[in-house]
MIDOSE-1310 file (N, C-alpha, C; in nm, 2 decimals, decimal comma, always signed):
residues 95
mpdr	-5,66/+2,41/-1,33/-5,62/+2,40/-1,49/-5,47/+2,49/-1,52; -5,48/+2,68/-1,53/-5,43/+2,68/-1,56/-5,28/+2,70/-1,46; -5,28/+2,69/-1,34/-5,18/+2,66/-1,34/-5,14/+2,54/-1,33; -5,18/+2,41/-1,39/-5,10/+2,22/-1,41/-5,00/+2,38/-1,58
erwk	-5,11/+2,40/-1,60/-4,98/+2,49/-1,78/-4,88/+2,51/-1,75; -4,88/+2,61/-1,61/-4,77/+2,70/-1,58/-4,64/+2,59/-1,52; -4,68/+2,54/-1,46/-4,60/+2,40/-1,44/-4,53/+2,35/-1,54; -4,62/+2,33/-1,63/-4,52/+2,25/-1,73/-4,47/+2,29/-1,76
sril	-4,47/+2,40/-1,84/-4,47/+2,53/-1,94/-4,23/+2,51/-1,82; -4,30/+2,57/-1,74/-4,13/+2,61/-1,64/-4,04/+2,47/-1,63; -4,15/+2,39/-1,68/-4,07/+2,21/-1,64/-3,98/+2,22/-1,80; -4,12/+2,23/-1,86/-3,98/+2,25/-2,04/-3,89/+2,33/-2,02
tagr	-3,91/+2,46/-1,95/-3,81/+2,58/-2,00/-3,70/+2,49/-1,98; -3,73/+2,41/-1,85/-3,60/+2,40/-1,74/-3,54/+2,32/-1,75; -3,59/+2,19/-1,85/-3,55/+2,09/-1,97/-3,46/+2,17/-2,10; -3,51/+2,24/-2,08/-3,43/+2,28/-2,23/-3,30/+2,36/-2,27
eakr	-3,37/+2,40/-2,17/-3,17/+2,55/-2,03/-3,11/+2,42/-2,03; -3,12/+2,27/-1,91/-3,09/+2,17/-1,87/-2,99/+2,09/-1,97; -3,09/+2,06/-2,06/-2,99/+1,99/-2,22/-2,91/+2,13/-2,28; -2,95/+2,26/-2,28/-2,85/+2,37/-2,33/-2,69/+2,35/-2,25
fava	-2,74/+2,36/-2,10/-2,60/+2,38/-2,05/-2,50/+2,22/-2,03; -2,58/+2,11/-2,08/-2,50/+1,98/-2,08/-2,45/+1,98/-2,18; -2,50/+2,04/-2,32/-2,42/+2,06/-2,46/-2,31/+2,11/-2,43; -2,33/+2,27/-2,37/-2,21/+2,31/-2,31/-2,08/+2,25/-2,27
aahq	-2,13/+2,17/-2,17/-2,05/+2,10/-2,07/-1,96/+1,95/-2,12; -2,07/+1,92/-2,31/-1,97/+1,80/-2,38/-1,91/+1,87/-2,45; -1,93/+2,00/-2,50/-1,82/+2,07/-2,60/-1,69/+2,10/-2,52; -1,75/+2,14/-2,39/-1,61/+2,25/-2,24/-1,55/+2,09/-2,29
adal	-1,62/+2,05/-2,24/-1,50/+1,88/-2,18/-1,42/+1,79/-2,33; -1,58/+1,78/-2,49/-1,42/+1,69/-2,55/-1,32/+1,87/-2,63; -1,29/+1,97/-2,61/-1,22/+2,09/-2,61/-1,12/+2,07/-2,48; -1,14/+2,01/-2,36/-1,04/+1,97/-2,30/-1,00/+1,86/-2,33
iqva	-1,11/+1,72/-2,41/-1,01/+1,61/-2,43/-0,85/+1,58/-2,48; -0,90/+1,73/-2,63/-0,84/+1,73/-2,72/-0,70/+1,78/-2,65; -0,74/+1,91/-2,61/-0,57/+2,00/-2,54/-0,55/+1,85/-2,49; -0,57/+1,78/-2,42/-0,49/+1,74/-2,31/-0,39/+1,59/-2,37
rqka	-0,45/+1,53/-2,50/-0,42/+1,47/-2,58/-0,34/+1,53/-2,71; -0,31/+1,68/-2,73/-0,19/+1,73/-2,81/-0,13/+1,71/-2,70; -0,14/+1,75/-2,53/+0,00/+1,78/-2,50/+0,07/+1,62/-2,42; +0,02/+1,54/-2,46/+0,05/+1,40/-2,41/+0,10/+1,38/-2,60
etaa	+0,05/+1,41/-2,73/+0,15/+1,35/-2,78/+0,27/+1,48/-2,90; +0,24/+1,58/-2,79/+0,34/+1,64/-2,78/+0,45/+1,59/-2,70; +0,42/+1,57/-2,56/+0,56/+1,52/-2,50/+0,59/+1,40/-2,50; +0,48/+1,26/-2,57/+0,54/+1,14/-2,71/+0,68/+1,22/-2,74
rrrk	+0,65/+1,32/-2,86/+0,72/+1,37/-2,96/+0,87/+1,38/-2,86; +0,86/+1,46/-2,83/+0,98/+1,50/-2,76/+1,03/+1,40/-2,65; +1,01/+1,30/-2,61/+1,07/+1,17/-2,55/+1,10/+1,13/-2,59; +1,06/+1,08/-2,75/+1,12/+1,06/-2,88/+1,20/+1,14/-2,95
vrrt	+1,23/+1,28/-2,98/+1,31/+1,35/-3,03/+1,48/+1,30/-2,89; +1,41/+1,37/-2,80/+1,51/+1,34/-2,71/+1,59/+1,20/-2,73; +1,56/+1,07/-2,69/+1,63/+0,98/-2,73/+1,70/+1,00/-2,83; +1,64/+1,01/-2,97/+1,71/+1,02/-3,07/+1,80/+1,09/-3,05
lqqa	+1,80/+1,22/-2,98/+1,94/+1,30/-2,95/+2,03/+1,21/-2,89; +1,99/+1,19/-2,82/+2,05/+1,07/-2,75/+2,18/+0,99/-2,77; +2,06/+0,92/-2,87/+2,15/+0,82/-2,95/+2,27/+0,89/-3,07; +2,20/+0,96/-3,15/+2,30/+1,04/-3,25/+2,43/+1,10/-3,15
srvl	+2,39/+1,14/-2,98/+2,51/+1,20/-2,93/+2,62/+1,08/-2,90; +2,55/+0,98/-2,94/+2,67/+0,83/-2,88/+2,76/+0,82/-2,97; +2,64/+0,79/-3,14/+2,74/+0,79/-3,24/+2,85/+0,86/-3,32; +2,82/+1,00/-3,25/+2,91/+1,14/-3,29/+3,00/+1,13/-3,16
ktag	+3,00/+1,05/-3,03/+3,12/+1,05/-2,95/+3,25/+0,91/-3,04; +3,13/+0,81/-3,04/+3,19/+0,69/-3,12/+3,33/+0,72/-3,22; +3,23/+0,84/-3,29/+3,26/+0,82/-3,47/+3,40/+0,99/-3,44; +3,40/+1,02/-3,30/+3,50/+1,17/-3,31/+3,63/+1,05/-3,25
kaal	+3,59/+0,98/-3,09/+3,67/+0,88/-3,09/+3,73/+0,83/-3,24; +3,72/+0,83/-3,26/+3,76/+0,66/-3,40/+3,85/+0,80/-3,49; +3,77/+0,91/-3,47/+3,85/+0,96/-3,59/+4,00/+1,05/-3,49; +3,97/+1,10/-3,38/+4,09/+1,10/-3,31/+4,21/+0,97/-3,34
aaga	+4,22/+0,88/-3,26/+4,28/+0,78/-3,29/+4,33/+0,73/-3,44; +4,26/+0,71/-3,57/+4,30/+0,75/-3,70/+4,34/+0,86/-3,76; +4,33/+0,97/-3,66/+4,46/+1,11/-3,65/+4,59/+1,09/-3,61; +4,58/+1,03/-3,47/+4,69/+0,99/-3,41/+4,83/+0,85/-3,51
laai	+4,74/+0,76/-3,55/+4,78/+0,66/-3,59/+4,82/+0,72/-3,77; +4,77/+0,83/-3,81/+4,83/+0,92/-3,92/+4,97/+0,98/-3,89; +4,92/+1,08/-3,73/+5,09/+1,11/-3,72/+5,20/+1,03/-3,71; +5,10/+0,87/-3,61/+5,27/+0,81/-3,61/+5,32/+0,75/-3,76
gava	+5,26/+0,72/-3,82/+5,32/+0,74/-3,94/+5,35/+0,77/-4,03; +5,36/+0,95/-4,03/+5,43/+1,05/-4,08/+5,53/+1,10/-4,03; +5,54/+1,04/-3,87/+5,71/+1,07/-3,84/+5,75/+0,94/-3,83; +5,70/+0,83/-3,83/+5,80/+0,68/-3,86/+5,85/+0,74/-3,99
reid	+5,76/+0,70/-4,11/+5,78/+0,80/-4,25/+5,92/+0,93/-4,26; +5,88/+1,02/-4,20/+6,00/+1,13/-4,23/+6,14/+1,10/-4,16; +6,17/+0,99/-4,05/+6,27/+0,98/-3,99/+6,33/+0,83/-4,07; +6,23/+0,79/-4,16/+6,31/+0,66/-4,26/+6,36/+0,72/-4,40
vrsr	+6,30/+0,87/-4,39/+6,33/+0,94/-4,47/+6,48/+0,99/-4,41; +6,48/+1,06/-4,35/+6,60/+1,13/-4,34/+6,75/+0,95/-4,29; +6,69/+0,88/-4,26/+6,74/+0,79/-4,19/+6,88/+0,73/-4,36; +6,77/+0,74/-4,47/+6,81/+0,70/-4,57/+6,94/+0,80/-4,65
kkrr	+6,85/+0,97/-4,62/+6,95/+1,04/-4,66/+7,08/+0,98/-4,63; +7,05/+1,01/-4,45/+7,24/+1,01/-4,45/+7,28/+0,93/-4,50; +7,20/+0,75/-4,51/+7,30/+0,69/-4,58/+7,37/+0,68/-4,60; +7,25/+0,71/-4,73/+7,34/+0,74/-4,84/+7,42/+0,87/-4,83
ala	+7,47/+1,04/-4,78/+7,57/+1,10/-4,80/+7,67/+1,04/-4,73; +7,62/+0,88/-4,64/+7,75/+0,83/-4,56/+7,83/+0,80/-4,66; +7,72/+0,71/-4,71/+7,86/+0,62/-4,86/+7,89/+0,61/-4,97
């Protein structure tokens, strides 16, 4: 009988220890899942930010090209206006 009691206590001790290790492993797995989830969210956020920056870059390039075109047209208009003013002055001087 004492032998049976000793085995029971050993079995109970082994069961408690196995439970303790299982709980520790579950905590470790939860921590790993949380880290993996954060990394996935960070990667998704990075992709979204990169996509937004690319889109903004395209918009800014287009706006820059439009500004250059507007500047060139304004310069051409200014030159044409100046030529027109000079020709008027010459006409007045001749008349």
